[in-house]
N, C-alpha and C positions, 0 to 999 in steps of 0.2 A: 504494500500500500504506500501511498504518498510518493509514487515515482514521478508525478507531475506537479508536485507541490509548488505553489506560487506561479505557475505558468498560465498563460491565456491561450485558449484553444477555440477553434471554430469548426463546427461540423455542419456542412450543408446537407439538406435532406435529412435533418436530424429528428424528425417527428415520429417516425415509425421504423420498424424493422431493424436493419443493421445500424442505420444512422442513430436511432434512439438508443440502442444498446451501447454504441460507442460513446455517445455523449454522456450517458450515465456513468460508464466506467471512468471516463476522463475526470468527471467531477469527483467520483469516489477516490481517485488517485491524487486529488488535491488541486486540480485545475479549475479556473473559472472558464465556463464553456458558453460560447455564443452558439445558438441553435437557430437554423433557418428552416423554413418550409413555406409552401405556397398558400396554405390555409391558416389564417390567424387563429382559428379555434384549436387546430392541432398544435400550433406553436405554444399556445397558452397551456394546453394539457401537458405537453412535454416538459415545459418549465416547472409546472406544479409537481410532476413526477420526479424530476431531477433534484429540485430543491433550490435553496438560495444561491448556490454556486452557478446558476444558469441564467442567461439573459436571452430572451427570445426576440427575433426580428423576423417578421413575416415578409416574404418576398420570393421572387422567381429568379433563379440564377441566369435565366435567359434574358432578363430585362436589365440593361445597363443602369437604369435609374435606381432599380432596387439594389443592385450591387453597390452603387455609390452610397446609398443610405446605410447599408450594412456596414461598410468599412468606415464611414464617418462615425457611426456609433462605437465601433471598436476603437477607433482612434481617440475618441473623447474619453475613453476609460484611462488612457495615458500609459498603458503598459505594453503596447505593441502586441505582437502575435507570435507565439512560440510553436504552436501546432495548428496546421491547417489540414483538415480532412475534406477533400472535395468529393463528396459522396452523392450529391443529388444527381438523379438520372432515372431512366426507365426505358421501357420499350414494349413491343407487342409482336405477336406472330404475324407475318405477312409474307407469302410466297413471292418469288421474284416477279411473276407476272401480275401480281396484285398491288405492288408498291406504287403509291401515288407520289406526286411532287410534294403534296402536303405532308405525307408520312415522312418523306425524306427530310424536309425542312424542320419539322417538329422534333424528330429524333436527333438529328445532328445539331440543331441549335441548342437543345437542352443538354445533351450528353457531351458533345465536343465543344461547342461554343460556350456553354455554361461553365465547363471545367477550365477552359482556356482563360476566359475573362475573370473568373473568380481568382485564379492564381495570379494573373497579371495585375489586377487591382489590389491584391494583397501585398504585392512586392514592397511598397514603401513602408509597410507596417511590420514586416517580418524581421524579427530579432536575429542577431548572429547565433548560429547553432539551432535555428528553427528546423522543424521537421514538417515536410509536406507529404501527405499520404493521399494517393489517388486511388479511387475504387475501380478496379478492373473487373474482369469476369472471365471464367473459363470459356465462355462463348467465343472469345477472341482466338482461342487455340484449337477449336474444333469446327466441324461443319454441320451444325444443327439445321435441318430443313426448316425453311420459312422464318429463320431467325437471323438472316444475313445482315439486315440493316442495323439491328442492335449490335451484332457481333462486330461489324465494321467500326462502329463508334468506339467500342472497347479496344479494338486494335489500335485506334488512334490514341487512346489514353495510354496504352503501353508505350507507344512511340514518344508521346509527350514526356512520360516519366524518365526515359533515358536521356532525351535531349535536354530537359530542364535540369536534370541532375548535373550534366556537364556545364550548363550555363551558370548555375548558381553555386558551384563548388567554391569559387573565390570568396563568396559571402559566408562560407561555412554553413550553408543551408543544404540539408539532405532531402532528396526526393525519392520516394519508393512507391511502388504500386502494390496494393493489397488485392489479392485475387481470390474471392470466395468461389466455392462451388455452389451447388444448389442449397439454399438456406430457407428454412421454413419461415417465411415472412408474408405480410399482406401483399407485397408487390409480386411475389412468386405466385401466390394464390390467384391474383388478378389475371395471370396469363391463361387460366383455365376458361375464362369467359363467363362461367356461371358456377353456382355453388355445387351443383352435381358433379362438375368436372374436376373439382379440387383434389379429392382423394385419389382418383385415377392418375392425375398428373403427378402428384407427390410420389405415388407408388412407382410410377414409371421412372421418374428421375432418381429415386433412391436405389432402384435396381441397377443403375449404372455406376453407383458409387461403391468402391471396394469395401468401405467400412459398413455398407449396407443400410445407410440411413441418410436423411437430410441433415445438414448442419443446423446449429442453433445460433441466433444472433449473438448471444453471449460469447460463443467461441470465436467469432470474427472480432468481437470487441477486444478480447484478450490479445489477439494478434496486433490489433491497432494500438493498444497500449505499448506493446513491445516496440513498434515502429516509432511511436511518438516519444518514447523515453530514451534515456542515455544507454539503455541496454542494447540498443541497435546502433551505437555511435559509429561503427565501422561499416555501415551499410548505406549505400546510395546507388540509385539507378537500378535497383533490384526489383524483382517480382517475388512476392511472398505468397505462395499458394496455400490456401486453407480450404481444401476441397475434398477431404476424405480419401485422397488418393486418386480422384477421378482423372486427372491429367497426368498422373505420375506412374500408374501401374497398368 
């Protein structure tokens, strides 16, 4: 405990699933955590759950004005930023022949553009020794049918992690990509399309995991604490897979 004592962290997409679990762990480890999400009600609920070490800022990472408000609030606290987890994102199934221009713009603007401009706008606030954590996906490493658009955005995230690690090394800022496998979250359940499809989807995904189950958000959060803390001080430009062996075995 207390591996992040006195540090300031930001978790985008921090109101549910992996993001919320990470924000809670960061706070438990001593950080003051800024949490973002697109729905103000969900942001308020997350802050209530995390406690007094959290500040909620409602906004969309795909909106430059919202990002400006977010970083202005962080700057006003006067402590800079020590940990940035660019986690906001999402996607849906769409076969190649069914992808529309709107699908493309929405997915890339949110996942790729949102990550890019979140990190870019954070640069003036990042303290020496800061840790940037990008949320990747095993989808970037395999060929899941009808998931190509989302997978392509996560492949871009992987590339960002390597390039930004090289660019920021002179500032003593580390950049790593955390790569979850299938994790039991509301976002994953949403891919099923309806309630009846959730259990079959979860069972199908779990069958492809060598450990025989889906991951839990808390397990991803534990890895995020490792990347955020000094325990990973000799890591940058790396991908840390927390996937039950799905891409390794």
